[in-house]
C-alpha positions, 0 to 999 in steps of 0.5 A: 419314573415320571421325570416331572414328578418328585417327592414334593408332588407326591406329597401334594397328593395327600391333600385329597385326604384333608377335610373339606374347608367348612363354609357358611354357604352351601355350594355355589353351584345350585341344586334343583330337586324334583319332588314326587312320591319319595320326596313330598312330605314336609319332613323330607322336603325340609331335610332336602332344603337343609341339604342344599336344594334351592329350587323345587321342580314339579313335573307334570308329565305325571300326577294331577294338579291336586297331587302337585298342589298338596306337595307344594303346600308341604314345600311352603310349610318346609320353607317356613319351618327351615327359613330357607328360600326355595324357587318353584319350577314347573316342568311342562310335558311338551311333545312327549311320546308315551307308551300306554299300559293301562293294565300296569302289568309288567311287559317282557320284551325279548332280544331279536323278537318283534313288537308293533307300536300302534296309535290305537290306545284301546288295545292292551299292551303286550310283549308284541303290541305297545299302544302309544299316544301319537298318531303320526309316528308311522309318517315320521319314521323310516326303516332303520330308525332307532327308537328308545323306550324307558321308564320315567326319565330313562334309567339307562339300565339295560333291564328296564329300557329297550332299544328298537329298530324300525323294520317296517311301517304298516299303515299307522303301525310301526314294526320294530326289532327288539335290540335288547331284552328288558322288562317294562313295569308300570303304567307309563313309559317314555318313547324317544325317536332318535333324530326325528322331527315329531310334529307336535307343539312344544307347548301343548294344550295340557301345558297351557291349562296347567300354566293358566291354572296351577301356575297362575295360582301358585305364582311359579318362578320358572317355567321349564319348557320341555323339548325346545326345538326352535327360538319360536318355541320360547317366543311362543311360550313368552307370547302365551304369557304376554297375551295373558299379562293383563289377566294374570296381573289381576291374579298374581305376578306370573308375568315375571316368570322366567322361561328356561328352554330344555334342550333334549334333541338334535333340533334344539342343538342345531338352533341352540344359539337362537334359543339361548338369545330368547330364553332366560336360561337353559336346561341340558337334558342329557338323558334325551340328548344321550339318545339323540347323540352318539355317546362320544359327542355328548360331552362336547355339546355339554361343554360348548353349550355351558360355555355359550351360556356363561358368556351370555350370562344366562343360567345353565342347568345340567341333568342326569348326573347320579342315576345310580343313586335312585336305588343306591346310597352312593354314586359311582366313581364316574358319576361323582367325577361327572358332577365335578366336571359339570361344575368345572365346566361352569354349570349354574345348577345340577338338576336331580330328577328320578333320584329325588322324585322316586329314588330311595335316598332323596336327602342323601342324594342332595347331600352327596351332590352338594358336597361334590359341588362344594369341593369343586367350588373351593377357592381356586388357584392359578392353574390354566385349565385350557385344553391347550395347556392341560397336558403341559401343566398336568405334572404340576397340578396340585391334586385338589379342587383348589387347583383345577380351575382358574377364576382369574383366567375365566374372568379375563376371557368373559370380559374379552368376550363381552368386548366393547359392547359391554353395557354400563351396568355390566361394566360396574358388575365386572368391576366389583369382581376385578377388585378381588383379583387386582385392586387394593386399598390402603388401610382405611375403612371405605373407598368409593368409586363413581361410575366414570372411574369404573369404566376406565382401564385403570382397574389394577392394584393389589388384591383386597381379598374381600370376603363377600360381595354385597349387591343391592338390586331391585330387578336382580339384573345387577347381581346376575351380571356379577355372577356371570363373572363367577367371583371366587367369593359369595355374592349376597344379592340384597333385593330392594322391594319396589311399590307397584300398582296394577290399577286394582291394588298396590303390591311390593315386588322383590320375592320373585327376584330373590327366588329366581336368583336361587338357580344362579351360580354363586348368588345368595338372596336376601330380601330387604324389608318392604319399608326400604324401597328401591327409590328411597334416599341414600340414608335409607340405602345406608340403613339397608347396608348396615342391616345386611352387614349385621346379618352377615356378622350374626350369621358368621360369614362376615367377620371383623376386619373383613373387606366387603365389596358393595355394589349399589345405586346412589341417586342416578349413579352406580357405585362400587364401595370397598368397606373394611369392617371394624370390630 
């Protein structure tokens, strides 16, 4: 018998069987769903939104602009019918190598047989010859290199994905030994060469055309920059936008589009820090990384990369979590645990690819992942989850998600990492959170703290147990800074519109900022009425506050006698207020 366990500890194990706590809010970890053949009708998209999808990804590695436009129109209809905001993410093709099978006949590859990869796309794909869309493969690889071929987004199944080993380079052709038997079915398969530089631009001509047409027409919120390998890739994508700003401003607000760098190989891993500095967010494409890295190294990269993103206050998205749900109604035990671990690592969002694009159960997949995320997001306790203390504390852990992550410790570490270089606005944002952990108020209705007080060290008292944080913002920056510290209560980002003139017309900003917060951990946006502008008077700001509080009461996430932390700008100063609501 383990001497550290006793009857009380065994009784705690039963807490796993207790029903999950109901909440008005979905999981604070967001869900990105890739829309496609199995998830493009208004009905299914509506159900996906209700299940918890907050960002819709459109992958242009397949399908034409007309097809994706039809899907997007269905998304807009679903948003109107459900009254749920949804951001639009455009996923570029990037320097993706593909095997071309024009006949679409299944191709069987047998273990220990040989197959030739050729850039001659006029040839027919067979079990001994596979045409590819890249002429430089023979100069990039050498004998002994590993090549992986699989279906869209790599299923990982040994029956539909194949490992090859380069045995000979013959002119432009590459001869490979088949390492496992597999059947490739369909017109297109992705080809990945492990740890080899592919001399193709990150932003291809096709990508630029899609962005300047489909992207501009639809004012995309986020650009997923596939296969980002260097900071220059992000700068180039950004510059491509900057060069077209004047033109784009006449057509829409694409200059506000955020660029998320997708890390897919060792090159991106090597230059991760400089990429993080340039990008607005990071996507960890674990499918491709799982090919480039030894399996035992993937988890360490994930945890390190997520931590770096958390400290930088930039959203980080993890992919490839429930592959089996492409064809099954339930995830494996390992997948369910993987989702929870990604949440506990600090991931802002989970991205579902094949599971929703061509999977049989897109709505059920989002529902299941959302439930796992919500369970891992429950109000946390006070157990130190650091690698140094987990072994000592393990016998005393309560077996529920409430006791496996220490928000207070996370907050302190994040403040320490920010150090003396913390900006004035971030000081305000972090203070809005510290009130939950440390600050108390006597029994009166409003406490008001101007900025000079906030940047002092005098921040401690007793907990106020606020139910929500209300953050008034016009750019979204203040709300994102609050989310950086991962408060245990939801953050309502009240986006205040700004009136803008591009010399041709007057427009209101705010919609972009509201939608872009849908990929940030714990942020739930609310777009204020356009009559309440960011530069309005204090009385107008109080009017917006009343509307926000009334909305919270009507929706049920704010109740009488709740305490609400409010972060807003009054005149030239940022302030944090604590409100105790009356009946």
